[in-house]
N, C-alpha and C positions, 0 to 999 in steps of 0.2 A: 424443650430444653429443660434440664433439672437445675434447681438452685439450692445451695447449701446453706443451712442456717445452724446456729449454735457453734459456728466455727469461723474464726477469723483468718486472714492470710498468714498471720503469725503462728496460729495454731497448726495450720498445714506444714509450715517450714519446721516446726518443733516436732512434728510427727503425731498425727492423728489419722485413724482410718478415714478414708474419702469415700463416700458413698455416691452412687449415680443411679438415676432411673431413666430408661429409655423405653420408647414404644416402637413398634414397627411402623405404625403411622400415628402421629400425634393429633390429627385432625379427625373429627366425628361429623358425618353429614347430618344436616339438620332434618332431612326428610325420611329418616328411617327410624324404626321403632327400637332396634337395638343393634348394636355392632360388636363384632369380635375383634379383639386386639391381643397382640403379645405384649407383655410388659417384662422387661429385663432390669434387674436390680443387681448392681455390682458393688463390692467392698473392695478397696485396695489399701494395703497397708504400706506405710512408709518404710524407707531404708534405715535400719538400725546398725549401730556399730557393734562389733563382736565383743567389745569389752562390757557391753550392757547386758550380755546374755546371762540367763539364770542356769543353775546346775541342773544335771540330768541325774534321774534316779531310774534305772532301766533294768528290766529282766528280759533276757533273750530267751524265747521258747521255741525250741528247734525240733521239727519232725525229723526223727532218725527211723522211720519205718523203712522197710526194704525197698520200696520205690524210689527212696531218695538216693540210693546207692549210686556210686560212679562219679561222673562229672558234676552231677547236681550238688551233692553233698560237699564236694571239694571246692566248688565255687562259693557255697555258703560259708564254708570253714575261712577261706581266703578273705571273703568279705567282712566277716566277724572280727578278723585280725586286723583289717584296715580300720574298722570302726574303733576298735580297742585303741589303736595307735593315735587316733584323733581326740580321744577322751582326755581329761586332765584330772588332777587329784581333787577337783571340785565336784567330779562326777562319780557316780556309783553304778556298778554293773554286777548283775547275777546271771547265771546260765542254768536253764532248764532243758532237759531233752525228753522226748516222749516217743516211745514205739509202742510195744504192747503195754509196757509200763512206763510211768513218768517218774523222773528223778532229779534231784538237784546235783548239777555237776560243779557249780560254783556258787558259793554263798555271796550275797552282796557284799562288795568291797569297794573302797574308795580306789580309784585307778591311779594309785601312786606308781612309781617305777617298779617297785617290788611286786606289787599286786598285778601289775600288768603282765609280768612274767608268769605268774601262776595262771592268769586267764589265758594266755597263749598256749600254755602246755595242756589246759583242759580242752580248748578248741582242737588242738591237733590230735588229741586222743579220741575224738568223736567219731563213732562208726554207725552205719546205718543197719537196721534189722528190725523184724517184727511188724506188728499191726499199726494202726494210727489212733491211739488213745488221746485224741485232742483234748477231751474235757479233763483228763488227769494232767496234761501239761498246763493248761490254763490255771487249774486249781493250785498247782504248785508255784506258778508264777505269781499269782495272787498272794499267796502264802509268803513268798519271798519279800514281796514289797507290803507286807501288812503294816509295817511302821512307815506310813507315809511321811515323806520328807517335806516339811514345810518350806515354801519358797523355792521348791524345785519342780521340774516337770517329772511326774512319776508315770512311766509308760511301760507296757508289755509289749514286746515285738514278737508276733506269731508268724512263723515261717512253716508252711506246709505245701505239699503237692497233691494231697489225696482227701478222699472223703472219710469223715470220721466214721470208723467201723469197730470201735471198741469202747467200752465205758458209755457215757452219755453221748448219744448220736443224733438225736432229732434236732431240727433247727428251733422249735420254740423252747425245748428243753435247754439247749445250750444258750439261747438268748436269755432265758430266766436266770440260769446260773450265773451269768456275767452281770445281770442286772442287780442281783442281790448281793454281789461281792466287789464290784468295780467302783464303788463310791470312793472319789479322790484319785482314781486311776483312770488312765486312757489306753486305748488299745489300737495298734496298728497291724494290719494283717497283710502278709506277702502270699500270694498264690501262684504256684509255678505250674505251667503247661495247661493241659485240657482235662485233667480228672479231677481237680479240686471242686469243691462245692462254692462257686462264686456268690450265690445268693446268701449262704451262710456267712462267708468272710466279709460281704458287703454290710450285712445286717450288723454283725458284730462290731465291725470298726465304726460304723455310723452311730450306733447306740452308745458306744463308749468314746466318742469324740476323738477317734484317731483317723488314720489313713487306710485306704484299701489300694494295693498294688497288684495289677495283674502282670506277671512276667511270662512272656510268650516264649522265651528261649533261654537256654542256660547262659548265653552270653550277656543277657540283661540283668542278670542277678546282681552284680557289683553296682551297676548304675541305680538300681532301685534302692539299695542300701545306701548309696550316697545321697539320694534324693531324700530319703527320710531323715538321715543324720543331719544333712544340710538344712532341713527344715527345723528339727530339734534345736539346732545350734542358733537359729535366727527367728525364734518364735517371737511374734510381737504382740499377740493378743489371744487370750483364752475366755471361755465361757461367753461366747459371743451369742447375742440374741438379736434378731431382726423383727421388729413389730411393724406390720402393714396397717396403715391407717387410711381405710378406703371409704369413699362416699357411699351412701346407701345405693347409688346408681350403678356401682361396679360390683361384680361378683366374680369370684375365683372359679373358673371351670375345669382347669387342670393345672398341674405342676410338673416341672422337668427335673427333679432332683429327688433325693431320698433322705433328706434331713428330717428331724422330727419337726412337725408342725402342730400347734395347738392354739385354736382360736386366733388365727392370723399371727401368731409368733413363732418364728423359726429358730431353732438351736443349731448352731453349726460348730464345728471343731475348731482347733486352733488355726490362726491365720499367721502366716510367715511374713518376714520382711519382704517387701516389694511384690507379695503375692495378691492375686485378685480371686475372689470367690464370686460365682455367678448364681443368681436365683431366677429362673425363667417361670413365668406363669402365663397360661392362656386366660383372658379375662372377657366378660361380657359386660358391655357398656350399654345401659338402657338410656332411652331419650331423657335429656335434661333441659331445664328451663333456663339456667344460667349460661353465660358465654363460655364458661370454661369450668372444668372439674379438676380440683387438685388432689393428688395422690401423694401422702407423705410416708416416710420410712423413719423410724427410730432405731438406731444402731447402738446397743449398749454391750460393753466388753470390759474386760479387765486388761489394762495396759501393764504387762509384767515388767517392761522396762522402767516404769515409775512406781510399780506396785501400787496402783489406785484404779478406781473404776472411771471410765470415760464414756461420753455420750456424743453422738452425731446425729443430726437430723437432715434429710435430703427431701426436697419436694419437687414434684414435677406436674405439668398440667395437660390435660386433654382439652382441645378447644373446638368449638363448633364452626362449621363452615357451609355455606350454601353452594359452594362451587364442588364440582366433581373431584374425587380424590385422584390425585395424580399418582399412578403407581410408580413413577420414576422417583418419587420422593421417599420411598420406603428406606428404612434405616438398615443398611446392610450388615451392620454389627449384630443387630437383633435377628436379622433373617438367618445368618449363619448359625447362630444359636438355636433357632427354632429347628433347623434341619438336623442338628446334632441332637436335640432334645427327642425329635421323632425317632431317630436312629437308635437312640439309647433305649427308649421304650420298647422298640421293636426286638432289639437284641436281648433284653432281659427275659422276654418271653420265649424267644427262640432258643435261648440256652436250656430253658426248662423242657422245650419240646424235643430238642435233639438229644439231650441227656437221657430222656425217657424212650427214645427210638422213634419219635413221631415226627420224622422229617417232612411227611406230607403237610401236617399242621404249620410247621415252620415255613414251608414254601407258600402256603395261602396267607399267613401272616405277613410275609415279605411283600407278596403281590399287593395286598391291601394297602400296606405302608407306601408302596411305590406310588400307587395310585393318589394317596393323600398328598405325599410330597410333590407329585406333578401337578395336582390341583392347586395346592398352595403356591408353588412356583410360578404357575400361570396367573393366579391372581395378583402377583406383585411383579409381573413381567421379569422374571428372574431367569437369567442364562444359567443353565445348570452345569454348563462346561467347567466353571471354577469348583463345582462341588461334586465332581464326578467320583472322587475318592471315597466320599461318604457313602454314595448310593452303591458303589462297587463292593465295598466291604460289607455292607448290610446285605446285599444280594447273595454273597458267597457263604451260605449256611453250612457248607461243608467245613469250613475253617472256624472252629469254635474260639481259637486264639484271638481272632479279629473281633468276633462277638464279645468276648470277655473284656478286651481293651476298650472298645467303644462303650461298653456298660460301665466300666470302672470310672472312665472320665466323666460320664454323664451323671452318675449317681453321686459324685462328690463335689458337684459344682465347679469343677475344673474343666468343663468341656471345651475342647479345642480341636479343630481338624489336624493340627500338628501335635497329636496326642503324646508322641514321644518326648516333646519339649515341655509337657505341661507342669512338670516339677522343677524345672531348671530356670526359674526366673531370677534368682538373686545371685550375687557373686560368691557368696559362701558355698552354695550348692553347686554352682558351676565348676568351682576350684576342686570340690571333693569328687565330682564325676570324673574329672580328669585323672585324679589321684587314685580312684577306684578301678581304673582301667587295668584289670588284671587278667 
């Protein structure tokens, strides 16, 4: 069990992030030199009222290359219009488009009734043509938001279905481009279909503290817009850091997320009202003399509803036992996350293999992963019937949409077997999803 300190019951009622630490098994045999365990760290934000939300300062950066033509660009346009309708005069929006060239279609304006009409006209006039000058679009959006709005969420929303093939195209170069210019800005990326570079969009969104959405079909474009806007309208915490305080007997062997980690400090993006973010680790526990080992986590963040810095600490213990470990005591919450983490790692590599035409390597990769999953399931007496969706999707290397979807949820710490629901946890977002049903 984990115990919370630095937080009273009243603190929880008034709204702090609540942390939790779980292990697949919280007992360690006394007769072994070392043991492997999985450690699950979660952060859950409280519910906030809409009147407490802070203003939005947005630049929509829209791919209008030829491949976006037809139903795809029309759905994006309709979704943009819906988004504009939900903004108020405390929010600002600009629009950039990029094909072979990038250009400003709407300067950043307060979303008054009059300016919304200007925005509607700009969106309706968008057409698809040319190549994919993604770097040019990002530079224009950064330029749009060069005057960062204090006390607001400053975010670029990137929409694309393709590989950057014009201007700056390499992943390291595009990453450096953003690192040098995104100070004070965040970036969320929306990837459509099977042809975009999921590794690139994931890196850009994680490095710049935004979200990465894999959109497997045109019909899901509105829902992804709604999820992002719902989150932006209900952001609770920004600049979140999670510090692991581990005894010397515990070493991290692996991690199942792609946030930045530096000397056991993890930086994660915004956390929305009622949202849970999950950090999963494989750890090695060396034999210890004490009866128990304590693991602590310090969570530091900016509470934007109160405009101040807040801190939460949570501690959990691993205890020694001379009894055999009962596999039936395994924590099933952690187990599910372990399976999803394994699948996410596999799919990240499979996307690279299949994109390069090496389906043979992808098949070998899947076979090895299936063996690892089966071995882990056997070690915890797990009935895989309830998790057949995970292994089925992982095995289907012909469907990159499934692979990108699993990878997107795994990499952002929102892993769940119900991945289509992973962004719809609060009422604001649920209502927007219904309204965006176009």
